[in-house]
C-alpha positions as CSV (number, residue, x, y, z in Angstrom):
1,X,0.0,-0.1,0.0
2,X,1.6,3.3,-1.1
3,X,1.7,6.1,1.3
4,X,-0.5,9.3,0.9
5,X,1.1,12.5,1.3
6,X,-0.8,15.7,2.5
7,X,2.1,17.8,2.1
8,X,1.2,19.6,-1.1
9,X,3.2,23.1,-0.6
10,X,2.5,25.0,-3.9
11,X,0.7,24.8,-7.3
12,X,1.9,26.6,-10.3
13,X,-0.3,25.8,-13.4
14,X,-0.1,22.3,-14.1
15,X,2.8,21.7,-11.7
16,X,2.5,20.5,-8.1
17,X,4.9,20.5,-5.4
18,X,4.8,17.8,-3.0
19,X,7.4,17.8,0.2
20,X,8.5,15.2,2.7
21,X,8.1,12.5,0.5
22,X,10.5,9.3,0.5
23,X,11.7,6.8,-2.4
24,X,10.2,8.9,-5.4
25,X,11.6,8.3,-9.0
26,X,11.7,10.3,-12.0
27,X,8.7,9.4,-14.5
28,X,6.8,7.6,-11.5
29,X,3.2,8.0,-11.6
30,X,1.3,10.0,-9.0
31,X,-2.4,10.1,-8.2
32,X,-4.0,13.2,-6.6
33,X,-7.0,12.9,-4.6
34,X,-9.3,16.0,-4.4
35,X,-11.3,17.1,-1.3
36,X,-14.3,15.7,-3.0
37,X,-12.8,12.7,-3.6
38,X,-12.0,12.7,-7.4
39,X,-8.6,11.5,-8.3
40,X,-6.6,12.9,-11.2
41,X,-3.1,11.6,-12.6
42,X,0.2,13.3,-13.0
43,X,3.6,12.1,-13.4
44,X,6.9,13.1,-11.6
45,X,9.0,15.6,-13.3
46,X,11.6,16.0,-10.6
47,X,12.3,14.2,-7.3
48,X,15.4,15.1,-5.0
49,X,15.8,15.9,-1.3
50,X,12.3,14.9,-0.1
51,X,10.6,17.1,-2.7
52,X,8.7,15.8,-5.8
53,X,7.5,17.9,-8.6
54,X,4.5,16.6,-10.4
55,X,3.1,17.6,-13.5
56,X,-0.6,16.9,-14.1
57,X,-2.1,15.1,-17.3
58,X,-5.5,16.6,-16.5
59,X,-6.3,20.4,-15.2
60,X,-5.7,21.0,-11.5
61,X,-8.8,22.8,-11.1
62,X,-10.1,22.0,-7.3
63,X,-6.7,20.8,-6.4
64,X,-5.6,22.7,-3.3
65,X,-2.7,22.9,-0.5
66,X,-5.4,22.1,2.1
67,X,-7.3,18.8,1.9
68,X,-5.8,17.5,-1.2
69,X,-3.6,14.1,-1.0
70,X,-0.9,12.8,-3.1
71,X,-0.3,9.1,-3.7
72,X,2.8,7.9,-5.8
73,X,2.0,4.6,-7.6
74,X,5.5,3.2,-7.6
75,X,5.4,2.7,-11.7
76,X,5.7,4.5,-14.7
77,X,3.4,5.3,-17.4
78,X,2.6,1.9,-19.3
79,X,1.0,1.0,-22.5
80,X,-1.1,-2.3,-22.5
81,X,0.2,-3.9,-26.0
82,X,-1.6,-6.6,-27.7
83,X,-2.0,-7.5,-31.6
84,X,-5.6,-6.3,-31.4
85,X,-4.1,-2.6,-31.1
86,X,-4.2,-2.8,-35.2
87,X,-7.3,-1.3,-36.5
88,X,-7.8,0.8,-33.3
89,X,-7.7,4.6,-32.6
90,X,-6.3,5.5,-29.0
91,X,-5.7,9.0,-27.4
92,X,-2.3,10.2,-26.4
93,X,-2.4,8.4,-23.2
94,X,-3.4,5.0,-24.7
95,X,-7.0,5.1,-24.1
96,X,-9.2,3.7,-26.7
97,X,-11.5,6.6,-28.4
98,X,-13.0,4.7,-31.4
99,X,-15.9,3.3,-29.3
100,X,-14.4,-0.4,-29.6
101,X,-13.8,-1.0,-25.9
102,X,-10.6,-1.7,-24.0
103,X,-8.1,-3.9,-25.6
104,X,-7.3,-7.4,-23.8
105,X,-3.5,-6.6,-23.2
106,X,-1.0,-9.5,-23.5
107,X,1.4,-7.6,-21.3
108,X,2.0,-4.0,-20.1
109,X,5.1,-2.2,-21.3
110,X,6.9,1.1,-20.0
111,X,6.5,3.4,-22.6
112,X,10.0,4.9,-22.4
113,X,11.3,1.7,-23.7
114,X,14.7,0.0,-22.9
115,X,18.1,1.0,-24.1
116,X,19.3,-0.8,-27.4
117,X,22.7,-2.0,-27.5
118,X,24.3,-0.4,-30.7
119,X,26.3,-3.6,-31.4
120,X,22.8,-5.4,-32.0
121,X,21.6,-3.0,-34.5
122,X,21.4,-4.3,-38.1
123,X,22.4,-2.2,-41.1
124,X,18.9,-0.8,-43.1
125,X,19.1,-2.1,-46.7
126,X,15.9,-3.1,-47.8
127,X,14.1,-0.9,-50.2
128,X,10.7,0.9,-49.3
129,X,8.4,1.7,-52.2
130,X,6.4,4.5,-51.4
131,X,4.6,4.9,-54.8
132,X,5.9,8.7,-54.8
133,X,8.5,9.1,-57.6
134,X,10.4,12.0,-55.6
135,X,11.1,9.6,-52.8
136,X,11.6,6.3,-54.4
137,X,14.0,7.6,-57.2
138,X,15.6,10.5,-55.8
139,X,15.2,10.3,-51.6
140,X,14.9,6.5,-51.5
141,X,13.6,5.3,-48.1
142,X,15.2,2.1,-46.8
143,X,13.4,-0.3,-44.0
144,X,15.1,0.9,-40.5
145,X,15.8,4.4,-41.6
146,X,14.4,7.5,-39.9
147,X,13.8,10.0,-42.6
148,X,11.7,13.3,-41.5
149,X,9.7,15.6,-43.6
150,X,10.5,19.3,-43.1
151,X,7.2,21.1,-43.9
152,X,6.0,24.6,-43.0
153,X,2.5,25.9,-42.1
154,X,-0.4,25.2,-44.6
155,X,1.5,22.9,-46.9
156,X,0.0,19.5,-47.7
157,X,2.1,17.1,-45.1
158,X,-1.0,15.7,-43.8
159,X,-1.7,14.3,-47.3
160,X,1.6,13.0,-48.1
161,X,1.9,11.4,-44.6
162,X,-1.5,9.5,-45.4
163,X,-0.5,8.6,-49.0
164,X,3.0,7.1,-47.8
165,X,1.2,5.2,-44.8
166,X,-1.5,3.9,-47.4
167,X,1.0,2.8,-50.1
168,X,4.5,1.7,-48.2
169,X,5.7,-1.7,-49.2
170,X,9.0,-3.3,-48.5
171,X,10.7,-4.7,-51.3
172,X,13.8,-7.0,-50.5
173,X,16.5,-8.1,-53.0
174,X,14.9,-11.5,-53.1
175,X,12.0,-9.9,-54.9
176,X,8.4,-9.6,-53.6
177,X,6.8,-6.9,-51.5
178,X,5.4,-6.7,-48.0
179,X,2.9,-4.2,-46.5
180,X,3.6,-2.1,-43.5
181,X,1.8,-2.3,-40.3
182,X,1.6,1.5,-39.7
183,X,1.7,3.3,-36.1
184,X,0.6,7.0,-36.5
185,X,0.7,9.6,-33.7
186,X,-0.5,13.0,-34.0
187,X,0.6,15.5,-31.6
188,X,-1.3,18.7,-30.9
189,X,-3.3,18.5,-34.1
190,X,-6.6,20.3,-34.6
191,X,-10.0,18.1,-34.6
192,X,-10.2,18.8,-38.4
193,X,-6.6,17.2,-38.7
194,X,-7.5,14.2,-36.6
195,X,-10.6,13.6,-38.2
196,X,-8.9,13.7,-41.8
197,X,-6.4,10.8,-40.8
198,X,-8.9,8.8,-38.9
199,X,-11.3,8.9,-42.1
200,X,-8.7,8.5,-44.5
201,X,-7.4,5.3,-43.2
202,X,-10.8,4.0,-43.0
203,X,-12.0,5.2,-46.3
204,X,-8.9,3.2,-47.9
205,X,-9.2,0.1,-45.8
206,X,-5.6,0.9,-44.3
207,X,-7.0,1.1,-40.7
208,X,-7.1,-2.7,-40.7
209,X,-3.2,-2.7,-40.4
210,X,-2.7,0.6,-38.5
211,X,-2.8,2.0,-35.0
212,X,-3.5,5.5,-34.4
213,X,-2.6,7.5,-31.5
214,X,-4.3,11.1,-31.5
215,X,-3.6,13.9,-29.1
216,X,-5.3,17.1,-30.3
217,X,-4.5,20.8,-29.2
218,X,-7.2,21.3,-26.3
219,X,-5.5,17.9,-24.6
220,X,-3.0,18.5,-21.8
221,X,0.6,19.3,-22.6
222,X,2.2,16.5,-20.6
223,X,0.1,14.2,-22.6
224,X,1.7,15.3,-25.9
225,X,4.9,14.6,-24.6
226,X,4.0,10.9,-23.8
227,X,1.9,10.5,-27.3
228,X,5.1,9.6,-29.4
229,X,6.5,7.3,-26.6
230,X,3.0,5.4,-26.7
231,X,3.4,5.1,-30.5
232,X,7.0,4.0,-30.4
233,X,6.2,1.5,-27.6
234,X,3.6,-0.1,-29.7
235,X,5.5,-0.3,-32.7
236,X,8.4,-1.9,-31.0
237,X,6.2,-4.6,-29.6
238,X,4.7,-5.2,-33.1
239,X,8.1,-5.2,-34.8
240,X,10.4,-7.2,-32.4
241,X,7.9,-9.3,-30.5
242,X,5.4,-10.1,-33.4
243,X,7.9,-9.7,-36.3
244,X,6.2,-7.2,-38.4
245,X,7.5,-4.4,-40.8
246,X,6.2,-1.2,-39.0
247,X,6.2,2.3,-40.4
248,X,5.8,4.8,-37.6
249,X,4.6,8.3,-38.7
250,X,4.9,11.1,-36.1
251,X,3.3,14.5,-36.7
252,X,3.9,17.3,-35.8
253,X,7.0,17.3,-33.9
254,X,7.0,21.1,-33.7
255,X,3.8,21.0,-31.1
256,X,5.9,18.2,-29.6
257,X,9.1,20.7,-28.9
258,X,6.8,23.6,-28.0
259,X,5.3,21.4,-25.2
260,X,8.7,20.5,-24.1
261,X,9.2,24.3,-24.0
262,X,6.4,24.9,-22.2
263,X,7.1,22.5,-19.5
264,X,10.7,23.6,-19.1
265,X,9.4,27.3,-18.7
266,X,7.0,26.1,-16.0
267,X,10.0,24.5,-14.3
268,X,11.8,27.8,-14.6
269,X,14.9,26.1,-16.4
270,X,17.6,28.1,-18.1
271,X,16.5,28.3,-21.6
272,X,18.7,27.5,-24.5
273,X,18.4,28.5,-28.0
274,X,15.1,30.5,-28.9
275,X,13.7,29.5,-25.2
276,X,13.7,25.7,-25.9
277,X,15.5,23.6,-23.5
278,X,19.0,22.8,-23.3
279,X,18.5,19.0,-23.7
280,X,16.2,19.3,-26.7
281,X,18.7,17.4,-28.7
282,X,19.0,14.6,-26.3
283,X,15.1,14.5,-26.0
284,X,14.6,14.2,-29.8
285,X,17.4,11.4,-29.8
286,X,15.4,9.5,-27.2
287,X,12.4,9.3,-29.9
288,X,14.4,9.1,-33.3
289,X,16.9,6.4,-31.9
290,X,13.9,4.1,-31.4
291,X,13.9,3.2,-35.1
292,X,16.1,0.6,-36.8
293,X,16.5,-3.1,-37.2
294,X,17.9,-5.6,-34.6
295,X,20.1,-8.4,-35.5
296,X,18.2,-11.8,-35.3
297,X,14.8,-10.2,-35.3
298,X,12.6,-10.2,-38.4
299,X,10.7,-7.1,-37.7
300,X,12.0,-3.5,-38.0
301,X,11.0,0.1,-37.3
302,X,11.0,2.9,-40.1
303,X,10.3,6.4,-38.7
304,X,9.0,9.2,-40.8
305,X,8.8,12.1,-38.4
306,X,7.1,15.3,-39.8
307,X,7.8,18.9,-38.5
308,X,6.6,22.1,-39.4
309,X,9.6,24.8,-39.7
310,X,8.7,28.0,-38.0
311,X,8.6,30.7,-40.6
312,X,10.0,28.0,-43.2
313,X,13.3,28.6,-41.4
314,X,15.4,25.4,-41.9
315,X,18.1,26.8,-39.4
316,X,15.5,26.8,-36.6
317,X,16.7,24.5,-33.6
318,X,13.7,21.8,-34.1
319,X,14.7,21.0,-37.9
320,X,18.6,21.8,-37.3
321,X,18.7,19.3,-34.2
322,X,16.6,16.9,-36.3
323,X,18.9,16.9,-39.4
324,X,21.9,15.9,-37.0
325,X,20.1,13.0,-35.7
326,X,18.4,11.5,-38.7
327,X,19.2,10.1,-41.9
328,X,18.6,13.0,-44.2
329,X,15.1,15.0,-44.9
330,X,12.4,15.5,-47.3
331,X,12.0,19.4,-47.7
332,X,8.5,20.6,-48.9
333,X,8.5,23.6,-51.2
334,X,6.0,26.4,-50.7
335,X,6.7,27.5,-54.3
336,X,5.9,24.0,-55.7
337,X,2.7,24.3,-53.5
338,X,1.8,27.7,-55.3
339,X,2.2,26.2,-58.6
340,X,-0.2,23.3,-57.7
341,X,2.5,20.8,-57.7
342,X,1.5,17.9,-55.6
343,X,3.6,16.3,-53.7
344,X,5.3,19.6,-53.2
345,X,8.9,18.0,-52.3
346,X,11.8,20.0,-53.4
347,X,14.4,17.6,-54.5
348,X,17.4,19.6,-54.5
349,X,17.8,20.1,-50.6
350,X,16.1,16.9,-49.8
351,X,18.5,13.9,-48.9
352,X,18.4,10.5,-48.0
353,X,21.8,9.2,-46.7
354,X,21.0,5.5,-47.0
355,X,19.5,5.6,-50.5
356,X,22.6,4.1,-52.2
357,X,22.3,1.0,-50.2
358,X,18.8,0.7,-51.6
359,X,19.3,1.7,-55.3
360,X,21.7,-1.4,-55.6
361,X,18.4,-3.6,-55.3
362,X,15.9,-1.8,-57.2
363,X,17.1,-1.7,-61.0
364,X,20.4,-1.7,-62.5
365,X,20.0,1.9,-64.1
366,X,18.5,3.4,-60.8
367,X,21.7,5.0,-59.6
368,X,22.6,6.6,-63.0
369,X,19.0,7.7,-63.4
370,X,19.2,9.6,-60.2
371,X,22.3,11.4,-60.7
372,X,21.6,12.4,-64.3
373,X,18.0,13.9,-63.3
374,X,19.2,15.4,-60.1
375,X,22.1,17.3,-62.1
376,X,19.8,18.0,-65.1
377,X,17.3,19.5,-62.9
378,X,19.7,21.6,-60.8
379,X,21.0,23.0,-64.1
380,X,17.2,23.4,-65.5
381,X,16.7,25.5,-62.4
382,X,20.0,27.6,-62.7
383,X,18.9,28.4,-66.4
384,X,15.3,29.4,-65.3
385,X,16.7,31.9,-62.9
386,X,19.0,33.2,-65.8
387,X,16.2,33.5,-68.1
388,X,14.2,35.7,-65.7
389,X,17.1,38.1,-65.9
390,X,18.1,38.1,-69.6
391,X,15.3,36.5,-71.2
392,X,14.8,33.2,-72.9
393,X,15.8,34.5,-76.3
394,X,19.3,35.1,-74.8
395,X,19.6,31.3,-74.0
396,X,21.9,28.8,-76.0
397,X,20.2,25.9,-77.5
398,X,21.4,23.5,-74.8
399,X,20.3,25.7,-71.8
400,X,17.0,26.1,-73.7
401,X,16.9,22.2,-73.5
402,X,17.6,22.0,-70.0
403,X,14.8,24.6,-69.0
404,X,12.3,22.4,-71.0
405,X,13.4,19.3,-69.1
406,X,13.2,21.2,-65.6
407,X,9.7,22.3,-66.7
408,X,8.9,18.8,-67.7
409,X,10.6,17.5,-64.7
410,X,8.1,19.3,-62.4
411,X,5.1,18.4,-64.3
412,X,5.4,14.8,-65.1
413,X,8.0,13.4,-62.6
414,X,7.2,15.5,-59.3
415,X,3.6,16.0,-60.0
416,X,1.4,13.0,-59.3
417,X,-2.0,12.4,-57.9
418,X,-2.8,11.9,-54.2
419,X,-4.2,8.3,-54.8
420,X,-1.4,7.6,-57.6
421,X,0.9,4.6,-56.7
422,X,4.0,4.4,-58.8
423,X,6.0,1.2,-59.0
424,X,9.7,1.9,-59.0
425,X,10.0,0.7,-62.5
426,X,7.2,3.3,-63.6
427,X,9.2,6.0,-61.9
428,X,12.4,5.1,-63.6
429,X,10.7,4.9,-67.0
430,X,9.3,8.3,-66.5
431,X,12.8,9.6,-65.9
432,X,14.2,7.9,-69.1
433,X,11.1,9.5,-71.0
434,X,12.3,13.1,-69.7
435,X,16.0,12.7,-70.5
436,X,15.2,12.3,-74.3
437,X,14.7,15.9,-74.3
438,X,18.3,16.5,-73.3
439,X,21.2,16.4,-76.1
440,X,22.7,13.1,-75.9
441,X,26.3,14.4,-75.1
442,X,24.7,15.8,-71.9
443,X,23.8,12.4,-70.6
444,X,27.1,11.9,-68.7
445,X,26.0,10.1,-65.6
446,X,24.0,7.2,-67.1
447,X,25.8,4.4,-68.7
448,X,25.6,3.7,-72.6
449,X,24.2,0.3,-72.3
450,X,21.4,1.6,-70.1
451,X,20.7,4.5,-72.8
452,X,20.5,1.9,-75.3
453,X,18.3,-0.6,-73.2
454,X,16.0,1.9,-71.6
455,X,15.7,4.8,-74.4
456,X,14.7,2.0,-76.7
457,X,16.9,3.8,-79.3
458,X,14.6,6.9,-79.4
459,X,17.4,9.3,-78.3
460,X,18.9,11.4,-81.0
461,X,21.8,9.4,-82.3
462,X,23.5,12.4,-83.5
463,X,25.4,14.2,-80.7
464,X,24.6,17.7,-80.1
465,X,27.1,20.5,-79.6
466,X,26.2,22.2,-76.4
467,X,27.0,25.9,-76.7
468,X,28.7,27.8,-74.1
469,X,26.5,29.8,-71.6
């Protein structure tokens, strides 16, 4: 039987100070009993020298220094796990909110996870086909990778996330493909966004292999901090104990970091960059590093965190620190969005550091097509900027070809429907079709045998002389 303490000495917002306590641990759950007999849950943020600082999961209206009691439960926040979680929707604390009743758990797991020995990690190498050309060809996603999406306010990251969740398949070098189980965590989203994700998964049938954790903007801040850990705990159970390939989508990490900043300010900690706590990097790492593969385990966790960059600033602490921890980034473009291009992925600043591994097992020409498309599009953008200053009439013939390529690349390669699921073969073939516009002597990054095989003899056999810019 745990002790009850009547030594609540101060209340500041969601924080409650309890004094003269014994044996209290960090992250331990605490039950506050009001004078009316109602109980509310919180967790220990700090514990030292006979004092415990408790943050409430709910509002503390009615809690007072007189008449209220604190009881520490001797355990941390735990998630009941079972395969029955697939097809269900939960709130940020792991309670079912879809009307389906409580699940019968196989066991309860601490949401903070267990440290993973780096030696036991396996290298990510299987190609994940998302059906989105700009990801599959240019920023290839690999099973076990963590690849964040850097978005901005008003950009369609929700639609892109839902499309990836619907379409993602693992394709190994042995051939064949396996669908993912999807664990989706929404933090601090609006009610409309929460409804969009839930309805989108139900409408397409993807809900049958998905588990959703929804924390809306009106839910408590401390719940927002627990939500991604709930999702990752469910993912670890499905991946490492049930052998599933799990895709974890976390949105929006910016709301999560704002919650951390709010809690840090309430604790009167010395702020770091832009008011965020100095341990922001460490805290984000505790989330991102729970992705990966483990030697001897069939399952894996692939992670796609989504964050909105405040004022589209990629040097902001949240995207900046995320970029250090993860293996690349997909950057969304406001200019593409204004032009009506979907998905509005800006391929030039986007990067997938593990992509070369996957390109070896997709198709023989993938590496060359990637390099040629990227280089040609980069030059086409330079020519477009030049044409704004000098006018198109001042461009050389080769430059006009690159400008034509850049326009076609945006219209046919980047642009695709929200429900269009392209195979990697279709994506590479579109790339070859676009390259027919370029002068033959400019195709320096693809092998001659691949040109002969995949351009099907339709390229201009006579090399064109590229004029000087």
